[in-house]
N, C-alpha and C positions, 0 to 999 in steps of 0.2 A: 638808896641814892635819892629817890624821888617818890613821894606818895601821890597817888592818883588825885587826892583832894586838892593838891597844890596846882594841878593842871587843868581841872575842869572849869568851863565857862558856861554861862547861862544857856547859850545856844549849842553846846556840845550835844551831838546826837548819840543816843545810847539805846541799844537793843535790850528790851526788858523780857526777862524769862524767869522761870521758877528756880529758886535756890535748891540745890541738892546737897545732902550731907554725904559727900563723896570725897575720896582722896584726890589731890591734884593730879591731873593727867588722865583721868578717865573720861571717855566720851559719854555724852548724854544720849543714850541709845533711843529714847523716845522722841528725839528731835531729828527730823529728816530734812536735809542730810545731817549726819551725826555732828554734834557740836562739841568741840574741845574747849574747856574753860580752865584758865590758870590765873594766878595772881598777877596783878599789874606790875610791870617792870619797865624801866625807862629805855631799855635797849632794844626791845622787840621791834618797834616801829622803825628804829634806825637801821637795824639789820635788814629789814625788808626793803628799805629804800636803797641800801647799798647793793642788795641783790639785783634790784631793777637796773641799776647803773651798769652792772656787769652781765646783765641778761641771764641771771640765774633764777631758776624756779625756786619758789619758797612758799611757805604757808602765809596766808594773808589774815592779819588780825584786825579785830574791831572791838569797840568798847561794849561791854554788856553789863546790865544791872540785874543782879540776882536777888529776887524777893520772894514773897509768899505765893504769888500767882503766876501761872504760865501764860503771860500776856502775848508773847510773840509779836511784839510791835516796837517800832522806833519812837522815841520821845526825846524832847529837849530836856537837858539836865535841869534847867530852871523851872520846868513845868511838872517835874516828877513829884508826886505826892506819896509819902511813905518811906520806909527804910529799905534801902537796897545796898548790897555789897557790889562795888564797882570793880570789874575785873576785865581781863582780855579774853577774847574768844576767837576761834577759827573753825571753819568747817573741815571735815575730813577730806584730805587731798587725794586719797587712794582711788585709783582707777580699778574698777571691778574686773577688767580684762587682764590685769597684771598681778604679779605676786610681789610681796614686800618682805624684806628680811633685814634686820638690823645687823650691824657689824658684830655685835655680841652673839647673835644667833648663828653666825658662821663658825664660832668656836675656834678661831685662829689663835694659836699659841705663840706664834712668832711675834716679836716686838714690832717688826716691820710689816704691819698689816697692809700698808699701801701696795707693796709689790705682791703680796700674797693674794690680794683681791684682783690685781691685774692678771695673775695666772689663771683665774677662774673664768675669764672671758672666752667665748667660743670662737671669735674671729679676730684678726688683726685690726679690722675697722672698729670693732667694739672695744678692743683694748685701748685704742687711741681715744675713743669717746670717753671711756671711763677714766682714763688718765687725766684728760682735760677737766672732767667734772671734779675729780678729787684735788687737783692742783688749784682750781678756783676756790674750793672750800678751804684749803689750807691758807691761801693768800688772804681770804676774807677774815678768817679767824685770827691770823697774825695781826692784821690791821685793827681789828676790834678788840684785841687782847682777850680772846676767848679763854675761859678758864674751866670749861665744862663740856668739851667735845668728847664725851665718853663713847664707848662702843654702842651704848643704847641711843645715843643722839646722832648716829650716822646710819641712815637707812637707805637701802638699795631697792631699786625697782627692776623686776625681771619680767621680760615679755615672753611670748609663746615660743620664740626662737632661742630662749635662754640668754639673750643679750642683757647685760647688766648696766644700769645707769644709776646715778645718784637720784634718790627721790627728792621732792621739794624740801628745801632746807627749813629748819625750825630750831627753836630754843637758843636764842641769843642772850638770855637773861643774865648769864654770868660773864658778861663782857663790859667794856667801857667802865672799868672799876677805878675807884679812887686811888687804890694803892699802886696803880701803874704810872701815875704822873711823876715826872722828875727823875726816874731812874733808868729810862731807856731799855727796859727789859723787853725781850721779844714777846714773851707771854702769849703764845698761840697754842695752848695745850690741845692736843688731839691724840686720840688712841690710834689713829691711822699710822702715824709715824712721829718720832720725836725730833722736833726741829727748834728746840728752845735755846740754842746757842749759835752765835754768829758763824763759827767755823763749820759747824754741821750744816747750816743752811746754805752756805756758799758751796759746799761739796754737792749738796742736793741740786743746786742751780746748774752745776756743771753737767749733771745728768739730764736736767730738764730746763734748758735755757728760757723756754717760754714762761716759766715760773717767775723769772726776774721781771719780765714785762708785766705780768699780772700784778705783782707787788708794786711795781713802779706806777701803775695806773692809779693807785690810791693816793699817790702824792699830788695828783691833780684834783682831788676831792676837797671842796670847801665844806668841811664837816659841820661847822657851826651853821652855815647857810642851809645845808641839807637837813639838819635837825629842826631848824625853824620852819622849813617848808613842810616836812612830814608831820610835825605836830600841828601846824596850822591846817593841813589837809584833814586831819582827824578832829578838828575843832578844839584843839587843846592849846594851852599856853605853857611855855617853859618858865619857871620861876626865875626872877632876875638874879637871885643869888647862886643859880646853877651855871650861869654862862661862863664864869671864870674857870670852873672845872672843865667844861667842854673845850674852852680855848687852850687850857694847859694840856688836856689829853690830846688834842689835835697836834699841838707842837711836839709832844713826846712821840707820837706815832710817826710824824714826819722825820724826826731825828733817827728813829729806829730804821725806817725805810732807807734813809741816806746811808746809814752804816752797812746795810745789806747790799744795796745796789750801787755802791760807790764805783 
C-alpha cells in the first residue's frame, strides 16, 4: 500500500539500532526492554490511534533504523549517514506479574471461540470484562477491515486470580486494504467468531446490544483527519496519491456501518 520511503521527512525522528538477521516477529533479547521489530506497514499507526479513541490498550510503535551498529539513539532522518532498513518497532508490553496465552494456545476446537473463552472466566464480573474487551476488538476489526485476526493474533492476559482480559492489541497490518473499497464487504475476519455477513452480525447484536453502539461510534470518526494527525505526530507525511484511497475506504466503511446499525 505504502512504502516507508514515501513517508519520511528530513526531520522524522528514527531510533537507530543494529540489524539482526532474524525472522519477523522475534524479540531482540539483548535490548532491554525487549524490542519487537517488523516491516513498515501503513495501518499500524492508524490502528493505534483508533485504539486510543476507544480507550483500548495496544502496542505502541515507533520508527526504527536497522544498520550495522548498535547505536541505541534517536536521529533525524535527514542527518542519518549510512545505510539503514527503516521499520516499525515496539517494546514488549508483557507484565512480568501476569501470564499471557494466545487464543491458539487454548486449543479451542469450537468455531465459536468467543463464547468458549467467556466460559473460562472465574467470575461473573470477569466474564463481563472479557466480553467487553472482545466486543471492542471485533468492532475495531470490522471498521478497519481486518483480514488477519488469527488465533495467534489474539492474546489474553491472566492475573494471579485467573481473571482473563485481552492483552494490548497489535498487528493491524492486514487491514485498510485496497480490495475493500467499493464493495461494502464487512471483512472483519476474526478467529474469535465468524461475523462476515450482515444477517449473522445482526443476530449477534441481539445477544450483545452494546456491540451496535461500539460499531456506531466509528461512524463519528473522521478517518482522513485521524490519519493526517497520527502520521504528523510521528513526523511522517502521507503521499498525495494515497488520499483518494483513504477517502474511498472511509466512505465504504461508513456504508457498511449504516447497513449494520440501520
